[in-house]
N, C-alpha and C positions, 0 to 999 in steps of 0.2 A: 573434818579433814578436807571435804570437798570445797568448802569456802576458801581455805588457805591455798589449795591447789589452783582454784579459779583465779585468785589474785596473782599468783606466780605466772600462770598462763597468760593473763592479760598483760602483765608487764613485759613478758618475753615477746609476745606477738605485736603489741601495740606501742611499746616504748623503745625496745632495743632493735626491732626489726629494721635492717638497713633499707628496706624498700619503702619504709614509712618515715618521713622526716618529722619526728616528734617535736623538734625545736625546743628542747628543754633548757631552762636556765640552770646555772650552777646551783642555785638555791633549791630548785625543784628536784634536781638530781640527788642532792643530799637528803631531802625529805623522803624521796623514794627509796634511797639506800637504807635509811633507818627503818622504813616500813617493811622492807624485805627482811631485815634482821628480826623485827618484831614478828613477822609472819612465820619465820623459822621456828621461833620458840613456841608460838601458838600451835603450829603443826605438830611439833614433837609432843606437846602437852596433849593434843587431841589423840595422837597415836597411843600415848601412855594411858590415857583415860579409857580408851576403847579396849585395850588389853586387859585392864583390871575391872572392866565392867561385867555385867551379867550376860553380855551378848553371846549367842551360840558360837561354838568354835568354828564351824563351817562358814558362818556369816563373817566372823572376824577375819578368818584367813582370806576370804574374798575381798574384804575392804582393804586389808593391808597389802594384798597383791595388787589392787588397783592403784594404791599410792606408789608402790614400787614401779609399776608399769608407767605411770605418769611421770615419775622422776626420770626414768631412763629416756622416755620420749622427749621431755623438755630439755634434758641435757644434750641430746643429739641435735635438737633445734638450735640451741646455743652454739654448739660446736660447728654447726653448718654455717652460721653467720660469719665465722672467721674472726678477724680483728674488728671490733666495733670502734666507733669514733672515740678518740682518746678521752674526751670529756665524759663519755658514758662508761668508761672502764670501771669506776667504783660500783656501779649498778651490776655490771656483768660479773664482777668478782663476787659480790654479795649473793647473786643468784646461784652461781656455781657452788659456792660454799653451802648455801641452803640445801640444794639438791643432794650434794655429796654427804652432808651431815645427816640428812634424813635417811638416806640409804645405809650409811654406816650405823646409824642408831638401830634400824630394823635388823641389820645383819649381826651387829655386835652384841647388843643387849637382849635382843629378842629373836635369836637365830631361828627358832622353829617357825617363825612367821615369814622368814625370808626365803623367797623362791630362788634357789641356787641354779635352777635350769633357765632362769631368765637371762636374756643377753646382757652383756656389758654395755654401758654407754660408750659411744664411739671414742670420746676423749680418753676415758679410762682404758679402753681396749688398746688404743695406740700407745699410751704411756707404758702399759704393761708389756706390750709386744716389744717396745724398744728395750725394756729391761731384759726380756728373754733373749733378744738378739745379742746383747752384750754377754749374757751368761753362756750362750751357746758358743761364743768365740772362746771363752775360758774353758768350756767343756772340751772343745776340739783340741786345745793345747794339752789339757790334762790326759785325754785319751791317748794322744801321741806320746806323751812322756811316759805313760805306763805300758806302752807297747801294745795297746789294744787296737787292732785293725780289723778290716773285713766287714762282715754283715751287721754285727751288733752296733758299732758306732754309726753306720749308715742309717739304720732304722731309727736310732735315736735322733739323728739330725733331720731325717725326713719327717718325724713327728713334730719337731719344732717348726720346721718349714711349713708343714701342713697347717699349723695354726695361723700363719700369716695369710694363707690362701683362703681361709674361711670368711664368708661374708659377715657372719656373726659368731661370737664366742660367748658361751655361757659363763657365769661366775664359777660354776663347778669345774668346767673344763680348764679355765685359766688357773684356778686355785690348785687343781691337781697337777698341772704341768709345772707350775712354779714350785710346788712342794717337791715333786719328783726330781726336778733339775737340781734343787738345793741339796737333796739327800744324796744324789749321785756325785755332785761336786764334793760334798763332805766325805763320802766314801773314798774317792780318789785322792783325797788330801791326807789320808791316814796311812801311816806305817808302810809295811811291805807285804807282798803277797807273791806266792809262787805262780798263781794263776789268776791274774786280774780279770780276765774275761769271765771266768766262772764266778768270781766274786761279784762282779757287776750284774751278771744274769740273775744270781740269787737275790741280790738287792732289788732288782726290778720285779721279780716274783713276789718278794716280800711287800713291795709297794702296790701290788695288784695291777701291774702294767698289762692289762688284758687286751692289747691291740693285736689284730690278726697277724701282722708281720712278726711280732715278738713270739706269739704262740707258734708260728711256723718255724721260727729260729729254734725255739726250745725243743720241739719234737724232732727237728733235724739233728740237733746235738745228741739227743737220746738215741735216735735211730742209728746214727753213725757208730756210737759206742756199742750198741747191741750187735750190729753187723760185724764188728771186730771180734766178737766171741766165736770160738770155733765149734762149740757144741750147742745143741738145742737146750740142754739143761742150764748151761751158763747164760744163755739168752733169757730164759724164763727168770732165772735168779736176778739178772741185772734189771730187767723190767720191774721186778718186785722191789728191788732196792731203790730204784728211782721213785717208785710209788710211795715208799715209806718216807724217803727224804722230803718229798713234796708235801706229804701230810703233816710233817713237823711244822710247816708254816700255814696250816689250814686256817687258823683264825684270821690270818691276814688276807685270805682270799675272799673276804666278805666286804660289804659296804662300798664306799666310793672307790672308783678306779678310773682308768683311762676312759672306759665306756660303761655306762649304767644299763645299756640295752643288751649286754651279753653277760654270761656268768663270769665269775672271777677266774683269773688265770690258773689257779690251782685246780679248780673244778674242770676247766678245759683240758689241762694236761692229764688229769685223772681219767677223764673220758677216753682220751687217746690211749693211755697205757692199758686201760681195761679192754679196749677194742683190740689192741695188738696182742695182748695176752690171750684173749679169746681166739684170735686168728691162729696163734701158735698151738693152742690146745686142740683146735679143730683139725689142724694140719697133721697132728700125730707125728708119725715118723716119715711122712711123705716129704719129698723135696719141695722146698718153698718156691713159689713161682716168681718171686721178686725179692729184692733186698728191702730191708726196712727203710733205708734212706730213700729209695725210689717211691716207696709207699707213702712216706712222710711228705715228699715233695708234691704228691698229688692229693694229699689229705685236705678235705674241705669240711668245715663246720657249717657253711652256708647251705640253706635249702635251695635246690635248683628249681626255678619256676619255668614251666614250659611255654614261655611267651617272652617277647622282647621287653626291655625295661620300660619303654613308653607305654605299652599295653598294661604292664603290671602296675605302673604308677597310676594310670587311669582307673584301673580296677580298685585300687586302694582309695582313690579320690571318691569313687562312688560309695564306698563304705563310709567315708567321712561325711559326704553330703547327705546320706540317708541316716546318719547318726547311729550306724552300727557300732562305731567306736564311741566310748564315753566322751562327752564334751569336756571332761576334766583333763583329758590327755592332751598335752600341748603338741602343736604341729612339729616343732623341732625334735621332740622325743620320738614321734612316729617316723619322721624322715630318717633319723639316725638309727632307729631300730631296724628299719627295712634295709638300710645300707650295710649294717653290721651282720645281718642274719640271712640275707637272701642274695642269690645271683640269678641271672636271667639268660635267655638265649642270646648268644653273641658277646657276652661279657662275663668275666669271672667276678667282677665287683663293680659297684658304682658308688658315688659319693652322696652324702645326704643333701648337699646343695643341688646336684644335678637331678636327684629324684624329686626334690621340691619343685623344680622348674618343670619337669616332665608331667607332674600331677595336673598342672594348670594349662598345659599346651593342648591346643585342639588339633589332633592328628587323625586323619581319616582312617589310616591303616590300623592304628591302635583301637579306634572306635569299633571297627569291624571285628577285630580279634576278640575284644571284650564282649561285644554283642553276641557273637557266635558262642562264646564260652557260657554266657548267661542262658542262652537258649538250650545248650547242652545240659546245664545244671537243672533247668526246669524239666527237661525231658527225663533226666535221671530220677528226679523226685516223683514224677508221675508214675514211672515204671515201678519205683520202689514202694510207693504208698497207695497207688491206685491200681496196681497190677496191669498197667497198660504197656 
C-alpha cells in the first residue's frame, strides 16, 4: 500500500503541482494517466490482501487508517491546486477518481476499517455542503407550509448553518446530518397531522438528535406542560407519562447521533425527568420555589469548570502532552467532548474549534492559573497521603 501511495504522492507533488513546470508532452500525460489507473487497482488489491491476511486486527486498522488519512490529505492538495493546466486534466481526473474510489472501497465494502470520525476531504465537504444548502431551502419551505414556527425550526436551521462554519467536518457528522435532513423532509411530505411540531420533535428524538439546543427545547416543552397542571399529583403523573413515552423509543437513543461525545437524547431527557420527579418528591407539600419552565431554562448538563476557557484548554493540553489521555483518542473527538460537556468561567459554552485554538495558544494568564492549580493539587496530595 505504501508503494502505491508514494507513486500517487509523487505524481501530485511533482507532476501536477502548478509551482513546478513539468513540461509534459501529450504522450507522457497519457502514459501517466494509464499508470494512475494501474496504481488504483494495485492499491485496492493491496488493501484487499491485507484485510484477508493473518495480520493482527490492531495493526490492520492502523494500516488502513494511514491509507485513509493519506487519501484525504492528497485529495485536499489536489483541491488546493484549483484548475490545473487543461492538458493535464486527464491526470487530475484519474488521480481524483483513484483517491475517491479507494476511500469508497474502504467505507463501502469494509466499513469496520473506515474511520468515520476522520475529516471529509475539502472537495467532498464543499460538494456535500452545497447539497445540504439546497435541502435546507426545501426544509424552510416545508416547515412554513406545515405551520411550524418558533424555536424548533430555528434550531434545525442553526444546526445546518453550523456545519458551514466548521473548519473540518467528519464523515460521521455529514452522514448524520444528511440522513437526518432526508428523514425530516420525508416526514413533512406525508399526510396530515393535528400537531406537526410535536410530530417533528418525536422524529428528531427517534433520530437521536442529541444537540444541546434540542435537549433544552424538549425539556422546555415538558416543563411548560407540567406547569399547566393545577395539582402536585397531576404534575407527578405527567412527568411519569413523559418518561414512559420517551422510553418507548429507548432503542433509538443508542449509537450514532448528532454528537458521539454525549449520551443519546432519550438518556438526557430521562435524566432530566428523574431529577425533576426527585425535586417534586423532596418538596412534599411545600410551595415550589420556582416554575418548572424557569428551572428548565436554567438547566445545564455541562460541568462548570472554575477557570476561564483558555486555562481549561491549557490544562487539557498538558494532559495530552504528558499522554494522560490514550494516544488512540483523536484530537477532534477530545475537542468536541470538551465543548459538549463542559462550560467555564465567563461563558456557558464554547465550540470545539475555539477550544482547539485555545489549547495551543501561549497565554500568560492561563499559564499562571493552571500552574497555581497544579501546585494546589500537589499540596492536596501531600496532605492526603503524607499527613502534612
